TORKEPA-84815 format. One record per atom (N, C-alpha, C): residue number from 1; residue in one letter; atom name; x, y, z negated. Coordinates in nm, 2 decimals. Each point is the difference from the previous one (the first is absolute). Layout:
{atom NUM "A" "CA" {X Y Z}};
...
***
This chain:
{atom 1 "X" "N" {-6.03 11.50 -22.87}};
{atom 1 "X" "CA" {0.06 -0.10 -0.09}};
{atom 1 "X" "C" {-0.06 0.02 -0.14}};
{atom 2 "X" "N" {-0.05 -0.11 -0.06}};
{atom 2 "X" "CA" {-0.05 0.01 -0.13}};
{atom 2 "X" "C" {0.07 -0.09 -0.09}};
{atom 3 "X" "N" {0.00 0.03 -0.13}};
{atom 3 "X" "CA" {0.07 -0.08 -0.10}};
{atom 3 "X" "C" {-0.08 -0.13 -0.02}};
{atom 4 "X" "N" {0.07 -0.12 -0.03}};
{atom 4 "X" "CA" {-0.07 -0.12 -0.02}};
{atom 4 "X" "C" {-0.07 0.01 -0.14}};
{atom 5 "X" "N" {-0.10 -0.08 -0.01}};
{atom 5 "X" "CA" {-0.08 0.00 -0.13}};
{atom 5 "X" "C" {0.10 -0.04 -0.12}};
{atom 6 "X" "N" {-0.04 0.04 -0.12}};
{atom 6 "X" "CA" {0.09 -0.02 -0.11}};
{atom 6 "X" "C" {0.00 -0.15 -0.03}};
{atom 7 "X" "N" {0.12 -0.05 -0.03}};
{atom 7 "X" "CA" {0.02 -0.15 -0.02}};
{atom 7 "X" "C" {0.05 -0.07 0.12}};
{atom 8 "X" "N" {-0.02 0.05 0.12}};
{atom 8 "X" "CA" {0.05 -0.06 0.12}};
{atom 8 "X" "C" {0.12 0.07 0.06}};
{atom 9 "X" "N" {0.09 -0.07 0.06}};
{atom 9 "X" "CA" {0.11 0.06 0.06}};
{atom 9 "X" "C" {-0.01 -0.03 0.15}};
{atom 10 "X" "N" {0.06 0.09 0.07}};
{atom 10 "X" "CA" {0.00 -0.01 0.15}};
{atom 10 "X" "C" {0.14 -0.04 0.04}};
{atom 11 "X" "N" {0.00 -0.10 0.09}};
{atom 11 "X" "CA" {0.13 -0.05 0.06}};
{atom 11 "X" "C" {0.06 0.11 0.09}};
{atom 12 "X" "N" {0.13 0.02 -0.02}};
{atom 12 "X" "CA" {0.07 0.09 0.09}};
{atom 12 "X" "C" {0.03 -0.07 0.13}};
{atom 13 "X" "N" {-0.01 0.08 0.10}};
{atom 13 "X" "CA" {0.04 -0.06 0.14}};
{atom 13 "X" "C" {0.14 0.05 0.03}};
{atom 14 "X" "N" {0.08 -0.09 0.05}};
{atom 14 "X" "CA" {0.13 0.03 0.04}};
{atom 14 "X" "C" {0.01 -0.02 0.15}};
{atom 15 "X" "N" {0.10 0.07 0.06}};
{atom 15 "X" "CA" {0.02 -0.02 0.14}};
{atom 15 "X" "C" {0.04 -0.14 0.03}};
{atom 16 "X" "N" {-0.03 -0.06 0.12}};
{atom 16 "X" "CA" {0.04 -0.13 0.03}};
{atom 16 "X" "C" {0.16 -0.02 0.01}};
{atom 17 "X" "N" {0.04 -0.12 -0.04}};
{atom 17 "X" "CA" {0.14 -0.02 0.00}};
{atom 17 "X" "C" {0.06 -0.01 0.15}};
{atom 18 "X" "N" {0.11 0.07 0.02}};
{atom 18 "X" "CA" {0.05 0.00 0.13}};
{atom 18 "X" "C" {0.13 -0.09 0.01}};
{atom 19 "X" "N" {0.00 -0.09 0.09}};
{atom 19 "X" "CA" {0.11 -0.09 0.02}};
{atom 19 "X" "C" {0.07 0.04 0.13}};
{atom 20 "X" "N" {0.13 0.03 -0.01}};
{atom 20 "X" "CA" {0.07 0.03 0.13}};
{atom 20 "X" "C" {0.07 -0.12 0.05}};
{atom 21 "X" "N" {-0.02 -0.02 0.13}};
{atom 21 "X" "CA" {0.06 -0.11 0.07}};
{atom 21 "X" "C" {0.10 0.05 0.10}};
{atom 22 "X" "N" {0.13 -0.04 -0.02}};
{atom 22 "X" "CA" {0.10 0.05 0.08}};
{atom 22 "X" "C" {0.04 -0.10 0.11}};
{atom 23 "X" "N" {0.07 0.04 0.10}};
{atom 23 "X" "CA" {0.05 -0.09 0.11}};
{atom 23 "X" "C" {0.08 -0.11 -0.06}};
{atom 24 "X" "N" {0.09 0.03 -0.09}};
{atom 24 "X" "CA" {0.08 -0.11 -0.06}};
{atom 24 "X" "C" {-0.08 -0.10 -0.07}};
{atom 25 "X" "N" {-0.11 0.04 -0.07}};
{atom 25 "X" "CA" {-0.09 -0.10 -0.07}};
{atom 25 "X" "C" {-0.07 -0.09 0.10}};
{atom 26 "X" "N" {-0.04 0.06 0.12}};
{atom 26 "X" "CA" {-0.06 -0.08 0.10}};
{atom 26 "X" "C" {0.10 -0.10 0.06}};
{atom 27 "X" "N" {0.12 0.04 0.02}};
{atom 27 "X" "CA" {0.10 -0.09 0.06}};
{atom 27 "X" "C" {0.03 -0.12 -0.10}};
{atom 28 "X" "N" {0.01 0.04 -0.13}};
{atom 28 "X" "CA" {0.03 -0.11 -0.10}};
{atom 28 "X" "C" {-0.12 -0.09 -0.01}};
{atom 29 "X" "N" {-0.12 0.05 0.00}};
{atom 29 "X" "CA" {-0.12 -0.09 0.00}};
{atom 29 "X" "C" {0.00 -0.09 0.12}};
{atom 30 "X" "N" {0.02 0.05 0.12}};
{atom 30 "X" "CA" {0.00 -0.08 0.12}};
{atom 30 "X" "C" {0.11 -0.11 -0.01}};
{atom 31 "X" "N" {0.12 0.03 -0.05}};
{atom 31 "X" "CA" {0.11 -0.09 -0.01}};
{atom 31 "X" "C" {-0.04 -0.11 -0.10}};
{atom 32 "X" "N" {-0.06 0.03 -0.11}};
{atom 32 "X" "CA" {-0.04 -0.10 -0.10}};
{atom 32 "X" "C" {-0.11 -0.09 0.05}};
{atom 33 "X" "N" {-0.10 0.06 0.07}};
{atom 33 "X" "CA" {-0.11 -0.08 0.06}};
{atom 33 "X" "C" {0.05 -0.10 0.11}};
{atom 34 "X" "N" {0.10 0.05 0.08}};
{atom 34 "X" "CA" {0.06 -0.08 0.10}};
{atom 34 "X" "C" {0.07 -0.12 -0.06}};
{atom 35 "X" "N" {0.07 0.02 -0.11}};
{atom 35 "X" "CA" {0.08 -0.11 -0.07}};
{atom 35 "X" "C" {-0.10 -0.10 -0.05}};
{atom 36 "X" "N" {-0.11 0.05 -0.06}};
{atom 36 "X" "CA" {-0.10 -0.09 -0.06}};
{atom 36 "X" "C" {-0.07 -0.08 0.11}};
{atom 37 "X" "N" {-0.03 0.06 0.11}};
{atom 37 "X" "CA" {-0.06 -0.08 0.11}};
{atom 37 "X" "C" {0.09 -0.10 0.05}};
{atom 38 "X" "N" {0.13 0.03 0.01}};
{atom 38 "X" "CA" {0.10 -0.09 0.05}};
{atom 38 "X" "C" {0.01 -0.12 -0.09}};
{atom 39 "X" "N" {0.01 0.02 -0.13}};
{atom 39 "X" "CA" {0.00 -0.11 -0.10}};
{atom 39 "X" "C" {-0.12 -0.08 0.00}};
{atom 40 "X" "N" {-0.12 0.06 0.01}};
{atom 40 "X" "CA" {-0.12 -0.08 0.01}};
{atom 40 "X" "C" {-0.01 -0.08 0.13}};
{atom 41 "X" "N" {0.05 0.05 0.11}};
{atom 41 "X" "CA" {0.00 -0.08 0.12}};
{atom 41 "X" "C" {0.10 -0.12 -0.01}};
{atom 42 "X" "N" {0.11 0.03 -0.06}};
{atom 42 "X" "CA" {0.10 -0.11 -0.02}};
{atom 42 "X" "C" {-0.05 -0.11 -0.09}};
{atom 43 "X" "N" {-0.07 0.04 -0.11}};
{atom 43 "X" "CA" {-0.06 -0.10 -0.08}};
{atom 43 "X" "C" {-0.11 -0.08 0.07}};
{atom 44 "X" "N" {-0.08 0.07 0.08}};
{atom 44 "X" "CA" {-0.11 -0.07 0.07}};
{atom 44 "X" "C" {0.06 -0.10 0.10}};
{atom 45 "X" "N" {0.11 0.04 0.07}};
{atom 45 "X" "CA" {0.06 -0.09 0.10}};
{atom 45 "X" "C" {0.07 -0.12 -0.08}};
{atom 46 "X" "N" {0.05 0.03 -0.11}};
{atom 46 "X" "CA" {0.06 -0.11 -0.08}};
{atom 46 "X" "C" {-0.10 -0.10 -0.04}};
{atom 47 "X" "N" {-0.12 0.05 -0.06}};
{atom 47 "X" "CA" {-0.10 -0.09 -0.04}};
{atom 47 "X" "C" {-0.06 -0.08 0.12}};
{atom 48 "X" "N" {-0.01 0.07 0.11}};
{atom 48 "X" "CA" {-0.06 -0.06 0.12}};
{atom 48 "X" "C" {0.10 -0.12 0.05}};
{atom 49 "X" "N" {0.13 0.03 0.00}};
{atom 49 "X" "CA" {0.09 -0.10 0.04}};
{atom 49 "X" "C" {0.00 -0.12 -0.09}};
{atom 50 "X" "N" {-0.01 0.03 -0.13}};
{atom 50 "X" "CA" {0.00 -0.11 -0.10}};
{atom 50 "X" "C" {-0.12 -0.09 0.02}};
{atom 51 "X" "N" {-0.12 0.06 0.03}};
{atom 51 "X" "CA" {-0.12 -0.08 0.02}};
{atom 51 "X" "C" {0.01 -0.08 0.13}};
{atom 52 "X" "N" {0.06 0.06 0.10}};
{atom 52 "X" "CA" {0.01 -0.07 0.12}};
{atom 52 "X" "C" {0.10 -0.12 -0.01}};
{atom 53 "X" "N" {0.10 0.01 -0.09}};
{atom 53 "X" "CA" {0.09 -0.11 -0.02}};
{atom 53 "X" "C" {-0.07 -0.11 -0.08}};
{atom 54 "X" "N" {-0.08 0.04 -0.09}};
{atom 54 "X" "CA" {-0.07 -0.10 -0.09}};
{atom 54 "X" "C" {-0.12 -0.07 0.08}};
{atom 55 "X" "N" {-0.04 0.07 0.11}};
{atom 55 "X" "CA" {-0.11 -0.06 0.08}};
{atom 55 "X" "C" {-0.14 0.02 -0.06}};
{atom 56 "X" "N" {-0.01 0.09 -0.10}};
{atom 56 "X" "CA" {-0.13 0.03 -0.06}};
{atom 56 "X" "C" {-0.06 0.13 0.05}};
{atom 57 "X" "N" {-0.07 -0.01 0.11}};
{atom 57 "X" "CA" {-0.06 0.12 0.05}};
{atom 57 "X" "C" {-0.15 -0.01 -0.03}};
{atom 58 "X" "N" {-0.05 0.06 -0.11}};
{atom 58 "X" "CA" {-0.14 -0.02 -0.04}};
{atom 58 "X" "C" {-0.10 0.08 0.09}};
{atom 59 "X" "N" {0.05 0.09 0.08}};
{atom 59 "X" "CA" {-0.09 0.07 0.08}};
{atom 59 "X" "C" {-0.03 -0.07 0.14}};
{atom 60 "X" "N" {0.08 -0.10 0.03}};
{atom 60 "X" "CA" {-0.02 -0.07 0.12}};
{atom 60 "X" "C" {0.07 0.06 0.12}};
{atom 61 "X" "N" {-0.01 -0.06 0.11}};
{atom 61 "X" "CA" {0.08 0.05 0.12}};
{atom 61 "X" "C" {-0.08 0.10 0.07}};
{atom 62 "X" "N" {-0.13 0.03 -0.03}};
{atom 62 "X" "CA" {-0.08 0.09 0.07}};
{atom 62 "X" "C" {0.03 0.14 -0.03}};
{atom 63 "X" "N" {0.07 0.03 -0.11}};
{atom 63 "X" "CA" {0.03 0.14 -0.04}};
{atom 63 "X" "C" {0.14 0.03 0.04}};
{atom 64 "X" "N" {0.03 0.13 0.03}};
{atom 64 "X" "CA" {0.13 0.04 0.03}};
{atom 64 "X" "C" {0.08 0.02 -0.12}};
{atom 65 "X" "N" {0.14 0.00 0.01}};
{atom 65 "X" "CA" {0.08 0.02 -0.11}};
{atom 65 "X" "C" {-0.01 0.15 -0.05}};
{atom 66 "X" "N" {-0.03 0.09 0.08}};
{atom 66 "X" "CA" {-0.01 0.14 -0.05}};
{atom 66 "X" "C" {-0.13 0.02 -0.09}};
{atom 67 "X" "N" {-0.11 -0.08 0.04}};
{atom 67 "X" "CA" {-0.11 0.01 -0.09}};
{atom 67 "X" "C" {0.02 -0.07 -0.13}};
{atom 68 "X" "N" {0.09 -0.10 0.00}};
{atom 68 "X" "CA" {0.03 -0.07 -0.13}};
{atom 68 "X" "C" {0.08 0.10 -0.09}};
{atom 69 "X" "N" {0.09 0.07 0.06}};
{atom 69 "X" "CA" {0.08 0.10 -0.08}};
{atom 69 "X" "C" {-0.09 0.10 -0.06}};
{atom 70 "X" "N" {-0.10 0.05 0.07}};
{atom 70 "X" "CA" {-0.09 0.10 -0.05}};
{atom 70 "X" "C" {-0.09 -0.06 -0.11}};
{atom 71 "X" "N" {-0.04 -0.12 0.01}};
{atom 71 "X" "CA" {-0.09 -0.06 -0.10}};
{atom 71 "X" "C" {0.08 -0.04 -0.13}};
{atom 72 "X" "N" {0.12 -0.03 0.01}};
{atom 72 "X" "CA" {0.08 -0.04 -0.11}};
{atom 72 "X" "C" {0.04 0.11 -0.09}};
{atom 73 "X" "N" {0.00 0.13 0.05}};
{atom 73 "X" "CA" {0.04 0.11 -0.08}};
{atom 73 "X" "C" {-0.12 0.05 -0.08}};
{atom 74 "X" "N" {0.02 0.04 -0.13}};
{atom 74 "X" "CA" {-0.11 0.05 -0.08}};
{atom 74 "X" "C" {-0.02 0.15 0.04}};
{atom 75 "X" "N" {-0.12 0.04 -0.03}};
{atom 75 "X" "CA" {-0.04 0.14 0.03}};
{atom 75 "X" "C" {0.07 0.09 -0.10}};
{atom 76 "X" "N" {0.08 0.10 0.05}};
{atom 76 "X" "CA" {0.07 0.09 -0.09}};
{atom 76 "X" "C" {-0.10 0.09 -0.08}};
{atom 77 "X" "N" {0.04 0.03 -0.12}};
{atom 77 "X" "CA" {-0.08 0.09 -0.08}};
{atom 77 "X" "C" {0.02 0.14 0.05}};
{atom 78 "X" "N" {-0.08 0.09 -0.05}};
{atom 78 "X" "CA" {0.00 0.14 0.04}};
{atom 78 "X" "C" {0.14 0.06 -0.04}};
{atom 79 "X" "N" {0.05 -0.03 -0.11}};
{atom 79 "X" "CA" {0.13 0.05 -0.05}};
{atom 79 "X" "C" {0.11 -0.05 0.10}};
{atom 80 "X" "N" {0.00 -0.13 0.04}};
{atom 80 "X" "CA" {0.10 -0.05 0.09}};
{atom 80 "X" "C" {-0.01 0.07 0.14}};
{atom 81 "X" "N" {-0.13 0.03 0.05}};
{atom 81 "X" "CA" {-0.02 0.06 0.13}};
{atom 81 "X" "C" {0.06 0.14 0.01}};
{atom 82 "X" "N" {0.00 0.07 -0.11}};
{atom 82 "X" "CA" {0.05 0.14 0.00}};
{atom 82 "X" "C" {0.15 0.00 -0.05}};
{atom 83 "X" "N" {0.05 -0.11 -0.04}};
{atom 83 "X" "CA" {0.14 -0.01 -0.04}};
{atom 83 "X" "C" {0.03 0.04 -0.14}};
{atom 84 "X" "N" {-0.10 -0.01 -0.09}};
{atom 84 "X" "CA" {0.02 0.04 -0.14}};
{atom 84 "X" "C" {0.05 -0.12 -0.07}};
{atom 85 "X" "N" {0.11 0.03 -0.08}};
{atom 85 "X" "CA" {0.06 -0.10 -0.09}};
{atom 85 "X" "C" {-0.03 0.03 -0.14}};
{atom 86 "X" "N" {-0.06 -0.09 -0.08}};
{atom 86 "X" "CA" {-0.04 0.03 -0.14}};
{atom 86 "X" "C" {0.13 0.00 -0.08}};
{atom 87 "X" "N" {0.02 0.09 -0.09}};
{atom 87 "X" "CA" {0.12 0.00 -0.09}};
{atom 87 "X" "C" {0.00 -0.12 -0.09}};
{atom 88 "X" "N" {0.11 -0.05 -0.02}};
{atom 88 "X" "CA" {0.02 -0.12 -0.09}};
{atom 88 "X" "C" {0.06 0.04 -0.13}};
***
């Protein structure tokens, strides 16, 4: 190990951050994700039934209703996929 040249500083290395995940945390996460999926499914079903009532099916009769639900939902961001909520 040698000293850095004069005028330059060397960055200190620290050990990686350790995050502990407990069984309670996993259960809580699963519960929250299940609730979110249920709400999303209910909203999709509500939208689908509203469009069927109005008679405006822009995808035509060739596509199934399940593919319509998949196409109508936006792609979740990385933060949403891992369950991160930004502080407000």
